C-alpha positions in Angstrom: 43.7 11.9 9.1 40.7 10.7 11.0 39.6 7.1 11.7 36.3 6.4 9.9 33.4 4.0 10.5 32.1 3.0 7.1 30.3 0.0 8.5 28.0 2.0 10.7 27.2 4.4 7.8 26.5 1.4 5.5 24.4 -0.5 8.1 22.3 2.7 8.8 21.8 3.1 5.0 22.6 6.8 5.5 22.2 9.4 2.8 26.0 9.5 2.4 26.1 5.8 1.7 23.2 5.7 -0.7 24.4 8.7 -2.6 27.9 7.4 -2.9 27.5 4.7 -5.6 30.9 4.7 -7.3 29.5 3.8 -10.7 27.8 7.2 -10.7 30.8 9.1 -9.5 33.6 10.8 -11.4 36.8 9.7 -9.6 40.1 11.3 -10.7 43.4 10.4 -9.0 45.4 13.3 -7.7 48.2 11.7 -5.7 48.9 8.4 -4.0 45.8 7.8 -1.8 44.1 11.0 -3.0 41.3 11.5 -5.5 39.0 14.2 -6.8 35.5 12.9 -6.4 32.3 14.4 -8.0 29.0 12.8 -7.3 25.9 13.4 -9.5 24.6 17.0 -9.1 27.5 17.9 -6.9 30.8 19.8 -6.9 34.2 18.1 -7.1 36.0 17.5 -3.7 39.4 16.3 -2.8 39.4 13.0 -0.8 42.2 11.2 0.9 41.7 7.6 2.2 44.1 5.0 3.3 44.7 2.1 5.6 46.8 2.8 8.7 47.6 -0.3 10.8 44.3 -1.8 9.7 42.1 1.2 10.3 40.6 3.2 7.5 41.6 6.9 7.9 40.7 9.8 5.7 39.5 13.3 5.1 37.5 15.3 2.5 37.3 19.1 1.9 33.5 19.1 1.6 31.1 20.7 4.1 29.5 17.3 4.8 32.8 16.1 6.3 33.5 19.4 8.1 30.1 19.5 9.8 29.4 15.8 10.3 27.6 14.5 13.4 30.5 12.4 14.9 34.2 12.5 14.3 34.2 9.0 12.7 31.5 9.6 10.2 32.6 9.6 6.5 31.0 11.9 3.9 29.5 10.6 0.6 32.8 11.3 -1.3 34.8 9.1 1.1 32.1 6.5 0.9 32.4 6.4 -2.9 36.1 5.7 -2.7 35.6 3.1 0.0 32.9 1.3 -2.0 35.0 1.4 -5.2 38.1 0.0 -3.3 35.9 -2.7 -1.7 34.4 -3.8 -5.0 38.0 -4.1 -6.4 39.3 -5.9 -3.3 36.5 -8.5 -3.3 36.3 -8.9 -7.1 32.6 -7.9 -7.1 33.3 -5.5 -9.9 36.1 -3.4 -11.1 35.5 0.3 -10.4 38.0 2.4 -12.2 39.1 6.0 -12.1 39.0 8.5 -15.1 42.2 6.8 -16.4 40.8 3.3 -16.3 42.9 2.2 -13.3 41.3 0.3 -10.5 40.8 2.2 -7.3 42.9 0.8 -4.5 43.7 2.1 -1.0 47.2 2.8 0.1 48.4 0.7 3.1 50.6 3.1 5.1 52.4 0.2 6.9 53.3 -1.4 3.6 54.4 1.9 2.1 56.7 2.6 5.0 58.2 -0.9 4.8 58.8 -0.5 1.1 60.4 2.9 1.6 62.9 1.4 4.1 63.8 -1.4 1.8 64.3 1.0 -1.2 66.3 3.4 1.0 68.6 0.5 2.2 69.1 -0.6 -1.4 69.9 2.9 -2.6 72.2 3.4 0.3 74.7 1.0 -1.2 74.2 -1.5 1.6 76.8 -4.2 2.0 76.2 -7.5 0.3 76.5 -10.4 2.6 77.7 -13.7 1.1 77.3 -17.0 2.8 
């Protein structure tokens, strides 16, 4: 996945940012860190967005993402997910998906750590008593 610069797009008030208001988008979860996003007047597109060691990384199957100006420019679909997650993180509002669940980004580092703990527990690790 590609590192993305949402702040630059927001500060420039780009078309992608202004078009991406999450309250006007249809956001349906597909898998962990993946959504189907449809903006008003548009087609649905599959979006993946997550945090990886603090950086926001993602991709989208739309033409806007494929033919963007620079490699770190997110499309409107990615912006909609980022804005929804930001609203939920900061408590500004609660943007939910089609199932009424808040939109939250996956933290790859945390997921990997959780996986290792779960694996060790399922492994029948030795209990240490002191």
